[in-house]
C-alpha positions as CSV (number, residue, x, y, z in Angstrom):
1,M,3.8,15.5,-5.7
2,E,3.9,18.9,-4.3
3,T,2.5,19.2,-0.7
4,S,-0.6,21.4,-1.8
5,E,-1.6,19.2,-4.5
6,L,-1.2,16.2,-2.1
7,L,-3.4,17.6,0.6
8,K,-6.2,18.6,-2.1
9,R,-6.3,15.1,-3.3
10,V,-6.2,13.5,0.3
11,R,-9.1,15.9,1.2
12,K,-11.0,14.9,-2.0
13,I,-10.7,11.2,-1.2
14,E,-11.3,11.6,2.2
15,I,-14.6,13.4,1.7
16,K,-15.6,10.8,-1.0
17,T,-14.7,7.5,1.0
18,R,-15.6,8.9,4.5
19,G,-19.0,9.7,3.2
20,L,-19.4,6.1,1.5
21,S,-18.3,4.4,4.6
22,Q,-20.8,6.3,6.9
23,N,-23.6,6.4,4.8
24,I,-23.4,2.9,2.8
25,F,-21.2,0.6,4.2
26,A,-21.6,1.1,8.1
27,G,-24.1,-1.7,8.8
28,Q,-22.9,-3.9,6.3
29,Y,-19.2,-3.7,7.3
30,H,-20.2,-4.3,10.9
31,T,-22.1,-7.4,10.1
32,A,-19.9,-8.9,7.3
33,F,-16.6,-8.6,9.5
34,K,-17.1,-9.6,13.1
35,G,-14.6,-10.1,15.9
36,R,-13.5,-13.4,16.4
37,G,-13.1,-13.6,20.4
38,M,-15.1,-13.8,23.6
39,A,-14.8,-11.2,26.4
40,F,-16.1,-11.7,29.9
41,S,-19.1,-9.0,30.2
42,E,-21.0,-9.7,33.6
43,V,-22.5,-12.1,35.9
44,R,-26.2,-12.8,36.6
45,E,-28.2,-15.5,38.5
46,Y,-28.3,-18.9,37.1
47,Q,-31.5,-19.3,34.7
48,Y,-33.1,-22.6,33.7
49,G,-31.5,-23.7,30.6
50,D,-28.2,-21.9,31.2
51,D,-25.1,-24.0,30.4
52,I,-23.6,-25.3,34.0
53,R,-20.1,-24.8,32.4
54,S,-20.8,-21.0,32.6
55,I,-21.2,-21.1,36.1
56,D,-18.9,-18.9,38.3
57,W,-18.0,-20.9,41.1
58,N,-16.4,-18.1,43.1
59,V,-19.6,-15.6,43.1
60,T,-21.8,-18.6,43.7
61,A,-20.0,-19.7,46.9
62,R,-20.0,-16.1,48.2
63,F,-24.1,-15.3,47.6
64,N,-24.8,-19.2,48.0
65,H,-26.8,-19.4,45.1
66,P,-25.8,-20.2,41.4
67,Y,-24.4,-17.4,39.1
68,V,-23.0,-17.7,35.4
69,K,-20.4,-15.9,33.7
70,I,-21.9,-13.9,30.6
71,F,-19.6,-13.3,27.6
72,E,-19.9,-11.0,24.7
73,E,-18.2,-11.0,21.2
74,E,-15.2,-8.9,21.0
75,R,-16.2,-6.5,18.5
76,E,-12.8,-4.7,18.0
77,L,-10.8,-6.1,14.9
78,T,-7.4,-5.7,13.4
79,V,-7.8,-4.6,9.8
80,M,-4.9,-5.1,7.4
81,L,-4.7,-3.8,3.9
82,L,-2.0,-5.6,1.6
83,I,-1.7,-3.2,-1.2
84,D,-0.1,-4.3,-4.4
85,I,2.0,-1.0,-5.8
86,S,3.7,-3.0,-8.5
87,G,4.2,-1.1,-12.0
88,S,1.0,-2.8,-13.4
89,R,-1.1,-0.5,-11.1
90,M,-0.4,2.6,-13.1
91,F,-2.6,1.3,-16.0
92,G,-5.9,2.3,-17.2
93,T,-7.4,3.2,-20.3
94,D,-11.0,4.4,-19.4
95,I,-12.4,6.4,-16.1
96,Q,-9.1,5.9,-14.0
97,L,-5.7,4.1,-13.3
98,K,-6.1,0.8,-11.5
99,K,-4.1,2.8,-8.8
100,D,-6.6,5.4,-8.4
101,M,-9.4,2.8,-7.6
102,M,-7.4,0.8,-5.3
103,T,-6.6,4.0,-3.5
104,E,-10.3,4.8,-3.0
105,I,-11.4,1.2,-2.2
106,A,-8.4,1.0,0.4
107,A,-9.6,4.4,2.1
108,T,-13.3,3.5,2.0
109,L,-12.4,0.3,3.8
110,A,-10.1,2.0,6.3
111,F,-12.9,4.8,7.1
112,S,-15.2,1.7,7.5
113,A,-12.9,0.1,10.1
114,I,-12.5,3.3,12.3
115,Q,-16.1,3.9,12.4
116,N,-16.2,0.5,14.0
117,N,-13.7,1.4,16.6
118,D,-11.2,-1.3,14.5
119,K,-7.3,-0.8,14.3
120,I,-6.2,-0.3,10.8
121,G,-2.7,-0.9,9.3
122,V,-1.1,-1.4,5.7
123,I,1.5,-3.7,3.9
124,F,2.5,-2.2,0.8
125,F,4.2,-4.7,-1.3
126,S,5.8,-5.1,-4.8
127,D,8.4,-8.1,-5.2
128,K,9.3,-7.2,-1.7
129,L,7.9,-5.5,1.3
130,E,7.9,-1.6,0.4
131,K,6.4,-0.3,3.6
132,F,4.6,-1.5,6.9
133,I,2.4,0.8,8.5
134,P,1.5,-0.7,12.1
135,P,-2.4,-1.1,12.7
136,K,-3.7,2.0,15.0
137,K,-6.8,3.9,15.4
138,G,-7.9,7.5,14.7
139,K,-8.5,9.8,11.9
140,K,-5.0,11.3,11.8
141,H,-3.6,7.7,11.3
142,I,-6.3,7.3,8.2
143,L,-5.2,10.4,6.6
144,Y,-1.4,9.4,6.8
145,I,-2.6,6.3,5.2
146,I,-4.2,8.0,2.3
147,R,-1.3,10.4,1.7
148,E,0.9,7.0,1.4
149,L,-1.9,5.4,-1.0
150,I,-1.6,8.6,-3.1
151,D,2.3,9.4,-2.9
152,F,4.3,6.4,-2.0
153,E,6.7,5.4,-4.6
154,P,7.9,2.0,-4.6
155,E,11.5,0.8,-5.6
156,N,10.5,-2.3,-7.3
157,T,7.9,-2.8,-10.0
158,K,7.5,-6.5,-10.1
159,T,5.0,-8.6,-7.8
160,N,5.3,-11.2,-5.3
161,I,2.0,-11.9,-3.4
162,P,3.4,-14.9,-1.5
163,D,6.1,-12.9,0.4
164,A,3.3,-10.4,1.1
165,L,1.1,-13.3,2.5
166,R,4.0,-14.6,4.4
167,Y,4.8,-11.4,6.1
168,L,1.1,-10.9,7.2
169,T,1.4,-14.4,8.9
170,N,4.7,-13.9,10.6
171,V,4.2,-9.8,11.8
172,I,0.6,-10.0,12.8
173,K,0.0,-12.1,15.5
174,K,-3.6,-11.0,16.5
175,R,-6.0,-12.5,14.3
176,S,-7.1,-9.6,11.9
177,T,-9.1,-9.1,8.7
178,A,-6.8,-8.8,5.8
179,F,-7.7,-7.2,2.3
180,V,-5.4,-8.0,-0.4
181,I,-5.9,-5.5,-3.1
182,S,-4.2,-6.6,-6.5
183,D,-4.6,-7.0,-10.0
184,F,-3.3,-10.1,-9.4
185,I,-2.1,-10.5,-13.1
186,D,1.4,-12.0,-12.0
187,A,0.0,-14.1,-9.2
188,K,2.0,-17.2,-9.3
189,D,2.0,-20.3,-6.7
190,F,0.3,-18.4,-4.0
191,Q,-2.5,-20.7,-3.2
192,T,-0.3,-22.4,-0.4
193,D,0.5,-19.1,1.4
194,L,-2.9,-18.0,0.9
195,T,-4.2,-20.8,2.4
196,I,-1.8,-20.7,5.5
197,A,-2.8,-16.7,6.0
198,N,-6.4,-17.4,6.0
199,R,-6.0,-20.2,8.7
200,R,-4.7,-17.5,11.1
201,H,-6.6,-14.6,9.9
202,D,-9.7,-13.7,7.7
203,V,-8.3,-13.0,4.3
204,V,-10.6,-11.2,1.7
205,A,-9.1,-10.6,-2.2
206,I,-9.9,-7.7,-4.1
207,Q,-9.0,-7.7,-7.8
208,V,-9.1,-4.5,-9.7
209,Y,-8.5,-4.6,-13.3
210,D,-8.8,-2.6,-16.5
211,K,-11.3,-3.8,-19.2
212,R,-8.5,-3.4,-21.9
213,E,-6.6,-6.2,-20.1
214,T,-9.2,-8.6,-20.8
215,E,-9.1,-8.5,-24.5
216,L,-7.3,-6.8,-27.3
217,P,-9.3,-4.3,-29.4
218,P,-8.9,-4.9,-33.2
219,V,-6.5,-1.8,-33.9
220,G,-3.7,-3.2,-36.2
221,L,0.0,-3.3,-35.0
222,V,0.4,-2.2,-31.5
223,R,3.6,-1.9,-29.1
224,V,2.5,-3.4,-25.7
225,K,4.9,-3.1,-22.7
226,D,5.0,-5.1,-19.5
227,A,4.8,-2.2,-17.0
228,E,6.6,-4.6,-14.4
229,T,9.5,-6.1,-16.4
230,G,9.7,-3.2,-19.2
231,D,9.6,-5.9,-21.6
232,E,8.3,-4.6,-25.1
233,R,6.6,-6.3,-28.2
234,L,4.7,-5.5,-31.3
235,V,1.2,-7.5,-31.4
236,D,-0.9,-7.6,-34.6
237,A,-4.4,-6.8,-33.1
238,S,-5.8,-7.0,-36.1
239,S,-5.5,-10.7,-36.1
240,K,-8.6,-12.6,-34.8
241,A,-6.3,-15.4,-33.8
242,V,-3.9,-13.4,-31.8
243,R,-7.3,-11.6,-30.1
244,K,-8.5,-15.0,-29.5
245,I,-5.0,-16.1,-27.7
246,Y,-5.0,-13.1,-25.7
247,R,-8.5,-13.6,-24.6
248,D,-8.1,-17.4,-23.9
249,W,-5.0,-16.4,-21.7
250,W,-7.0,-13.8,-19.7
251,L,-9.6,-16.3,-19.0
252,H,-7.3,-18.9,-18.2
253,Q,-5.7,-16.8,-15.5
254,Q,-9.1,-15.8,-13.9
255,G,-9.7,-19.7,-13.7
256,I,-6.6,-20.1,-11.8
257,L,-7.3,-17.2,-9.9
258,K,-11.1,-18.3,-8.7
259,D,-9.7,-22.0,-8.2
260,A,-7.0,-20.4,-5.5
261,F,-9.7,-18.6,-3.8
262,T,-12.1,-21.4,-3.5
263,K,-9.6,-24.0,-2.5
264,S,-8.0,-21.5,0.0
265,N,-11.8,-20.5,1.2
266,V,-11.1,-16.8,0.8
267,D,-13.9,-14.5,-0.2
268,S,-13.0,-12.3,-3.1
269,V,-14.5,-9.8,-5.8
270,S,-13.1,-8.5,-9.3
271,I,-13.7,-5.2,-10.1
272,S,-13.0,-3.4,-13.4
273,T,-11.8,0.4,-13.2
274,D,-15.2,1.3,-15.2
275,Q,-17.3,-0.1,-13.0
276,D,-18.9,1.0,-9.6
277,Y,-16.9,-0.4,-6.9
278,V,-19.4,0.5,-4.4
279,R,-21.9,-2.2,-5.7
280,S,-19.1,-4.7,-5.9
281,L,-18.1,-4.2,-2.4
282,M,-21.7,-4.1,-1.1
283,G,-22.1,-7.5,-3.1
284,L,-19.1,-8.7,-1.3
285,F,-20.3,-7.9,2.4
286,N,-23.7,-9.5,1.6
287,L,-22.1,-12.6,0.5
288,R,-20.5,-12.7,4.1
289,N,-23.8,-12.0,5.9
């Protein structure tokens, strides 16, 4: 993509997603994703009902009067975005590609994080780690992330979610809030790694899909291509039996996903490319409050 065109797209997404994060998500994000640590704030005189375990004995001895330590929640978070950039993200039949919606969602979360003084980092993955952007703060860092979301070209087209989760677990040592943004179409055997990752971090799953992936339209013979493997085949979409088989497959896959998220204790949301992702994210945030 030419530099001028890239900058225009970055600016367009910045204006839209920064506005959303400022005007809509600010309060919900703050309460939905809280810091997990406690930091020392101050000492004050002991009051009736205070926990005696919080007494600061050094200060107490100095002033010959009991004082207690006051702790406050550490608000600052490390936020990680795990972005699936496999071949299937380039599919879309209505308003936009899955890639475009994933980019906007990631940018909105990034601006929400930065407004709350959180660090933000990104893991781009296919069936391997494609790129790692270490967590940092600042608008310049956010704009760099948006540029990469728009313009980064992966080397591979397949998907390996377990590897991405293991990378998160092994590389990010400080507890973080990690958003896995994927269509989860080829998600296999990732529950164990998801459970382990969610024990160390606060993992949230965001599924982005297209409505044409949920069922076949009755349009006769169609040639379908797997964007990740390149395999092609003719499908008789005029057949009710064929359409039912496909629909049953989709529902089965969704059931497997829901079961994995539930057993891993991971909050999740599914968003279609023709839906308003703002409402879906708000629902996710409210679920966590």
